[in-house]
MIBA-266215 format. One line per 3 residues: number of its first residue (from 0); their letters; for each residue x, y, z of N, C-alpha, C. Coordinates in steps of 0.05 Angstrom, whole numbers. Example, Ala and Ser with C-alpha at 12.3 -4.5 7.8 and 13.67 -1.06 7.14 Angstrom:
// residues 2
0 = as = 264 -114 156 246 -90 156 264 -66 156; 257 -45 142 273 -21 143 258 1 157
//
This chain:
// residues 233
0 = xxx = 1907 2017 1884 1908 2023 1858 1938 2011 1846; 1944 1990 1846 1983 1980 1830 1988 2003 1820; 2022 2008 1843 2039 2027 1831 2052 2006 1806
3 = xxx = 2046 2023 1775 2060 2021 1748 2049 1993 1738; 2048 1992 1706 2035 1968 1704 2033 1943 1701; 2001 1944 1701 2005 1909 1722 2020 1891 1706
6 = xxx = 2022 1876 1724 2041 1854 1712 2070 1855 1707; 2082 1878 1698 2116 1875 1691 2128 1869 1708; 2123 1877 1732 2142 1869 1766 2150 1847 1760
9 = xxx = 2127 1819 1746 2124 1795 1749 2127 1783 1733; 2138 1786 1705 2141 1773 1680 2159 1763 1671; 2178 1762 1695 2208 1741 1697 2213 1731 1725
12 = xxx = 2193 1733 1732 2199 1727 1758 2201 1693 1782; 2200 1678 1790 2200 1654 1797 2170 1640 1794; 2162 1626 1787 2138 1605 1785 2135 1600 1816
15 = xxx = 2112 1607 1827 2101 1596 1854 2081 1570 1858; 2058 1582 1843 2041 1565 1834 2037 1549 1811; 2040 1526 1798 2039 1510 1776 2020 1494 1776
18 = xxx = 1995 1495 1762 1978 1470 1750 1971 1456 1721; 1973 1435 1728 1966 1424 1702 1946 1408 1704; 1937 1414 1681 1910 1388 1679 1895 1393 1701
21 = xxx = 1888 1410 1724 1890 1397 1752 1859 1392 1748; 1842 1366 1778 1817 1375 1770 1809 1363 1803; 1782 1370 1813 1778 1369 1834 1753 1361 1848
24 = xxx = 1746 1356 1852 1710 1340 1867 1708 1336 1896; 1691 1333 1903 1670 1320 1926 1653 1299 1936; 1650 1292 1948 1622 1268 1941 1616 1264 1914
27 = xxx = 1633 1254 1905 1630 1246 1860 1610 1263 1855; 1621 1292 1861 1626 1319 1837 1638 1330 1840; 1638 1339 1809 1659 1343 1805 1653 1384 1815
30 = xxx = 1686 1401 1829 1683 1422 1814 1698 1431 1805; 1725 1421 1798 1743 1439 1780 1762 1412 1757; 1757 1427 1732 1769 1405 1717 1786 1421 1694
33 = xxx = 1803 1404 1701 1829 1409 1669 1833 1438 1675; 1846 1444 1696 1858 1476 1710 1884 1473 1703; 1891 1499 1681 1927 1500 1681 1929 1528 1689
36 = xxx = 1953 1530 1707 1949 1550 1717 1980 1553 1728; 1993 1584 1714 2014 1589 1729 2023 1621 1739; 2027 1614 1767 2018 1648 1785 2051 1645 1790
39 = xxx = 2078 1684 1788 2089 1688 1796 2097 1700 1817; 2122 1696 1822 2127 1711 1839 2132 1743 1837; 2110 1758 1846 2106 1797 1843 2070 1795 1828
42 = xxx = 2048 1779 1821 2033 1776 1814 2008 1774 1834; 1980 1800 1824 1969 1807 1844 1947 1801 1828; 1937 1769 1834 1916 1758 1814 1896 1762 1829
45 = xxx = 1872 1767 1812 1827 1764 1829 1830 1736 1822; 1817 1718 1823 1798 1697 1827 1765 1710 1826; 1762 1701 1807 1735 1715 1803 1715 1688 1784
48 = xxx = 1690 1692 1804 1672 1675 1786 1645 1666 1799; 1618 1667 1791 1598 1655 1809 1603 1639 1831; 1579 1641 1846 1585 1627 1874 1587 1597 1864
51 = xxx = 1604 1589 1877 1595 1559 1864 1611 1549 1833; 1627 1563 1824 1655 1556 1806 1678 1542 1806; 1686 1547 1834 1705 1532 1845 1727 1548 1851
54 = xxx = 1725 1575 1865 1740 1597 1861 1757 1573 1901; 1738 1575 1912 1749 1561 1938 1778 1535 1932; 1758 1519 1925 1772 1495 1922 1794 1505 1895
57 = xxx = 1795 1520 1882 1827 1525 1862 1852 1539 1887; 1836 1554 1917 1849 1564 1941 1867 1539 1941; 1850 1523 1956 1865 1502 1969 1878 1488 1957
60 = xxx = 1882 1487 1935 1905 1474 1910 1923 1479 1907; 1918 1506 1907 1956 1529 1911 1963 1519 1939; 1945 1523 1961 1952 1525 1994 1969 1504 1987
63 = xxx = 1960 1476 1973 1983 1449 1996 2000 1449 1978; 2004 1465 1951 2031 1460 1938 2054 1480 1957; 2054 1495 1977 2062 1515 1984 2055 1520 2011
66 = xxx = 2055 1512 2033 2036 1509 2058 2054 1548 2075; 2084 1523 2068 2098 1532 2095 2108 1573 2081; 2097 1570 2061 2105 1595 2054 2081 1623 2048
69 = xxx = 2065 1620 2057 2032 1616 2057 2012 1634 2076; 2010 1659 2075 1988 1666 2091 1973 1667 2079; 1946 1657 2106 1923 1648 2088 1890 1673 2101
72 = xxx = 1877 1682 2090 1849 1700 2098 1826 1678 2085; 1826 1659 2107 1798 1653 2092 1767 1659 2096; 1748 1655 2076 1724 1655 2073 1713 1660 2103
75 = xxx = 1712 1642 2116 1692 1643 2137 1710 1656 2167; 1735 1673 2166 1757 1682 2182 1764 1665 2206; 1755 1648 2207 1765 1623 2225 1772 1640 2255
78 = xxx = 1767 1649 2266 1770 1667 2282 1746 1651 2306; 1775 1651 2335 1779 1635 2353 1757 1662 2380; 1728 1653 2374 1706 1676 2379 1710 1688 2409
81 = xxx = 1713 1660 2425 1719 1666 2467 1740 1681 2467; 1768 1686 2444 1795 1698 2457 1795 1732 2442; 1809 1739 2446 1804 1778 2438 1828 1773 2422
84 = xxx = 1816 1794 2408 1825 1807 2381 1859 1791 2378; 1865 1811 2399 1900 1804 2408 1917 1783 2401; 1906 1756 2411 1911 1731 2409 1899 1730 2387
87 = xxx = 1876 1723 2368 1876 1711 2345 1895 1725 2322; 1897 1761 2323 1929 1759 2314 1949 1746 2312; 1950 1744 2347 1978 1728 2343 1978 1703 2340
90 = xxx = 1959 1682 2326 1959 1657 2319 1969 1652 2290; 1974 1679 2284 1981 1684 2252 2015 1676 2250; 2025 1686 2283 2060 1666 2287 2061 1646 2313
93 = xxx = 2034 1629 2315 2039 1606 2327 2065 1586 2334; 2058 1575 2293 2079 1555 2302 2106 1568 2302; 2112 1591 2304 2143 1607 2303 2151 1608 2328
96 = xxx = 2142 1598 2347 2144 1595 2376 2150 1586 2390; 2164 1581 2416 2148 1550 2443 2118 1552 2438; 2120 1521 2456 2094 1514 2466 2086 1536 2487
99 = xxx = 2117 1540 2506 2124 1563 2537 2105 1595 2528; 2125 1597 2510 2115 1623 2506 2081 1629 2489; 2083 1617 2467 2050 1618 2464 2027 1614 2491
102 = xxx = 2032 1591 2511 2018 1594 2530 2020 1619 2554; 2051 1619 2562 2045 1646 2571 2032 1668 2550; 2036 1680 2534 2030 1703 2517 1989 1708 2520
105 = xxx = 1989 1679 2520 1949 1678 2530 1948 1677 2548; 1959 1683 2567 1954 1696 2599 1965 1716 2612; 1989 1718 2597 2003 1752 2601 2021 1761 2584
108 = xxx = 2005 1775 2561 2018 1779 2538 2036 1806 2538; 2068 1797 2529 2099 1807 2535 2083 1839 2522; 2100 1858 2518 2094 1879 2510 2109 1889 2487
111 = xxx = 2126 1877 2483 2133 1861 2453 2106 1861 2430; 2102 1833 2445 2083 1819 2429 2058 1843 2420; 2061 1861 2444 2028 1889 2445 2034 1908 2419
114 = xxx = 2055 1907 2426 2077 1934 2404 2072 1933 2376; 2082 1913 2365 2072 1883 2351 2050 1899 2324; 2026 1883 2348 1999 1877 2341 1989 1902 2342
117 = xxx = 1988 1926 2362 1982 1946 2350 1989 1957 2334; 2010 1955 2319 2016 1966 2296 1998 1954 2274; 1998 1936 2271 1987 1918 2252 1956 1921 2258
120 = xxx = 1946 1914 2283 1913 1938 2278 1905 1965 2271; 1924 1974 2275 1931 2002 2266 1929 2005 2240; 1932 1985 2224 1937 1983 2199 1893 1982 2190
123 = xxx = 1900 1966 2197 1865 1945 2192 1845 1963 2201; 1855 1991 2221 1830 2005 2230 1820 2002 2248; 1836 1978 2270 1817 1956 2301 1833 1978 2322
126 = xxx = 1860 1988 2322 1867 1986 2350 1849 1988 2370; 1834 2005 2376 1818 2008 2393 1814 1978 2405; 1802 1957 2391 1793 1936 2396 1819 1910 2402
129 = xxx = 1837 1914 2399 1860 1906 2400 1843 1890 2426; 1827 1883 2453 1823 1873 2475 1799 1871 2475; 1782 1871 2455 1753 1855 2454 1752 1832 2457
132 = xxx = 1731 1822 2458 1729 1791 2446 1718 1793 2416; 1732 1763 2403 1730 1773 2378 1708 1763 2375; 1681 1744 2380 1653 1730 2376 1641 1759 2387
135 = xxx = 1646 1782 2393 1633 1811 2402 1641 1825 2385; 1645 1828 2354 1651 1848 2336 1640 1845 2312; 1636 1870 2299 1619 1864 2273 1622 1841 2256
138 = xxx = 1608 1828 2240 1616 1816 2208 1649 1837 2201; 1645 1857 2212 1669 1871 2179 1698 1872 2196; 1698 1891 2216 1712 1880 2244 1717 1845 2243
141 = xxx = 1711 1838 2248 1720 1805 2247 1737 1794 2216; 1724 1804 2199 1742 1803 2171 1766 1825 2172; 1754 1839 2191 1793 1860 2189 1805 1843 2212
144 = xxx = 1802 1823 2225 1817 1817 2245 1834 1794 2228; 1819 1781 2221 1828 1760 2206 1842 1761 2180; 1849 1788 2172 1859 1801 2144 1887 1820 2165
147 = xxx = 1886 1821 2194 1905 1824 2215 1922 1802 2219; 1905 1776 2230 1937 1758 2229 1936 1756 2202; 1929 1755 2171 1951 1752 2157 1970 1766 2153
150 = xxx = 1973 1797 2164 2004 1820 2164 2014 1805 2181; 2006 1796 2205 2021 1802 2228 2040 1757 2230; 2029 1746 2196 2042 1721 2192 2065 1739 2173
153 = xxx = 2056 1752 2156 2076 1762 2152 2098 1745 2126; 2075 1726 2110 2097 1710 2100 2087 1718 2063; 2107 1706 2048 2105 1718 2019 2089 1717 1999
156 = xxx = 2060 1701 2008 2053 1695 1990 2024 1690 2010; 2009 1712 1992 1972 1712 2013 1953 1709 1991; 1944 1676 2008 1926 1668 1989 1896 1681 2013
159 = xxx = 1876 1690 2002 1848 1701 2010 1831 1698 1991; 1807 1693 2007 1780 1682 2004 1758 1701 2008; 1754 1719 1985 1729 1745 1989 1736 1758 2024
162 = xxx = 1758 1773 2027 1777 1780 2051 1759 1815 2039; 1750 1823 2036 1728 1845 2028 1705 1831 2030; 1702 1819 2039 1662 1826 2029 1647 1831 2045
165 = xxx = 1653 1840 2065 1628 1846 2082 1648 1882 2090; 1663 1889 2075 1666 1926 2073 1654 1933 2052; 1665 1959 2056 1646 1981 2039 1659 1981 2014
168 = xxx = 1671 1996 1995 1682 1997 1967 1716 2006 1980; 1711 2036 1995 1736 2058 2006 1747 2029 2033; 1732 2019 2049 1745 1994 2064 1765 1982 2062
171 = xxx = 1754 1980 2044 1755 1951 2024 1792 1946 1995; 1787 1968 1985 1812 1977 1973 1834 1990 2002; 1827 1996 2021 1838 1997 2039 1862 1979 2048
174 = xxx = 1836 1955 2047 1844 1916 2051 1870 1906 2039; 1864 1931 2013 1874 1910 1990 1897 1915 1987; 1898 1949 1996 1927 1954 1997 1942 1958 2017
177 = xxx = 1935 1948 2032 1947 1936 2045 1968 1927 2060; 1947 1887 2040 1949 1869 2032 1973 1865 2010; 1972 1882 1992 1978 1887 1976 2015 1898 1972
180 = xxx = 2020 1915 2010 2049 1920 2010 2062 1906 2036; 2051 1888 2045 2055 1861 2056 2053 1838 2043; 2050 1840 2029 2064 1814 2014 2075 1807 1986
183 = xxx = 2090 1788 1970 2108 1788 1945 2081 1785 1926; 2063 1757 1926 2053 1753 1915 2018 1747 1928; 2005 1766 1907 1975 1756 1920 1954 1740 1910
186 = xxx = 1936 1726 1914 1919 1709 1899 1883 1713 1921; 1877 1726 1904 1846 1731 1927 1832 1733 1903; 1812 1706 1914 1779 1706 1910 1772 1740 1919
189 = xxx = 1756 1753 1886 1744 1779 1892 1711 1768 1879; 1689 1777 1883 1658 1784 1876 1659 1813 1861; 1674 1826 1873 1669 1861 1864 1689 1871 1840
192 = xxx = 1678 1859 1818 1690 1870 1795 1711 1897 1788; 1693 1934 1808 1710 1944 1795 1740 1936 1829; 1732 1938 1846 1759 1919 1865 1780 1906 1849
195 = xxx = 1767 1893 1841 1794 1866 1819 1803 1886 1799; 1785 1886 1786 1810 1911 1767 1819 1932 1776; 1828 1942 1809 1844 1968 1809 1867 1955 1813
198 = xxx = 1855 1927 1836 1876 1917 1852 1888 1898 1847; 1893 1879 1825 1903 1863 1809 1928 1874 1788; 1937 1851 1781 1951 1852 1757 1940 1835 1733
201 = xxx = 1926 1811 1738 1927 1798 1728 1883 1772 1735; 1874 1773 1723 1847 1769 1725 1840 1731 1720; 1830 1713 1739 1821 1680 1723 1800 1688 1739
204 = xxx = 1790 1679 1715 1753 1689 1718 1748 1651 1717; 1728 1634 1724 1721 1606 1736 1688 1606 1732; 1682 1579 1702 1648 1583 1706 1661 1562 1704
207 = xxx = 1632 1546 1710 1620 1518 1730 1657 1491 1724; 1667 1512 1734 1688 1491 1745 1721 1497 1721; 1708 1504 1709 1729 1513 1685 1745 1529 1688
210 = xxx = 1772 1546 1678 1780 1574 1675 1773 1585 1639; 1762 1605 1648 1753 1611 1619 1754 1643 1608; 1785 1661 1632 1787 1678 1627 1804 1674 1644
213 = xxx = 1829 1693 1624 1861 1688 1642 1889 1716 1639; 1876 1745 1631 1881 1760 1620 1892 1779 1644; 1922 1795 1638 1912 1825 1655 1898 1835 1660
216 = xxx = 1897 1859 1685 1875 1868 1683 1870 1898 1665; 1886 1902 1659 1889 1927 1635 1877 1919 1615; 1879 1902 1613 1865 1891 1579 1832 1888 1585
219 = xxx = 1828 1887 1610 1795 1878 1611 1784 1907 1621; 1750 1904 1617 1741 1920 1618 1714 1910 1644; 1704 1928 1658 1682 1921 1678 1660 1904 1659
222 = xxx = 1649 1905 1646 1636 1906 1622 1645 1867 1615; 1673 1856 1616 1679 1835 1608 1668 1825 1633; 1668 1829 1658 1658 1818 1676 1647 1808 1691
225 = xxx = 1619 1829 1682 1595 1823 1702 1581 1807 1691; 1583 1798 1671 1562 1779 1662 1568 1740 1672; 1590 1746 1690 1596 1727 1710 1591 1727 1734
228 = xxx = 1566 1740 1737 1566 1751 1758 1534 1752 1779; 1521 1737 1758 1489 1735 1750 1484 1716 1763; 1485 1711 1792 1490 1681 1805 1494 1660 1800
231 = xx = 1490 1638 1811 1496 1605 1806 1478 1595 1787; 1492 1578 1778 1481 1566 1754 1463 1537 1764
//
């Protein structure tokens, strides 16, 4: 649950994302149409809509604006399955270390990295799996490994695509709380109405590629949102 009234801390924040009349499509098919959107520092935005509504595409447009400031949790987790959980989490900072250090860590991790990553994995309940092969984990454990990689990345903005879809509501709420505590600004595609209302300051709903709701979470009820989750049209 958010601390304090949703949205108050972000009202005068810096604009970190801005889209004006944005559209996008693939293979001749329009996915997003005429999207106007501003997101400010400190906001926690839940992006919602049916499957195929354009949520992942919108996250991609936002990522393209400030890739160097973003920690990303992709929908498919994007883990290197033959490598350990440790190494998959370490990849969150690959671009901040030399090639030599990264290669050394692949074969002989240092005590500093082990301690840091152990602490991050403890936050997502996976400390005992640190040297397990990522591909041998359950779907929920793989999802938490992807979240741990974003936490270890530590950049101020978090973009996530269905980051807790493989977890129950209790685990999902705990993970969303961890992400909120580690990143200044969150934009998360979510399908669970209860979690979205509890862990966001603002909800944006897409329907057939268009923005149809953009309101503070505090002004919405579950019944305002559940109508948009009856499956793809």
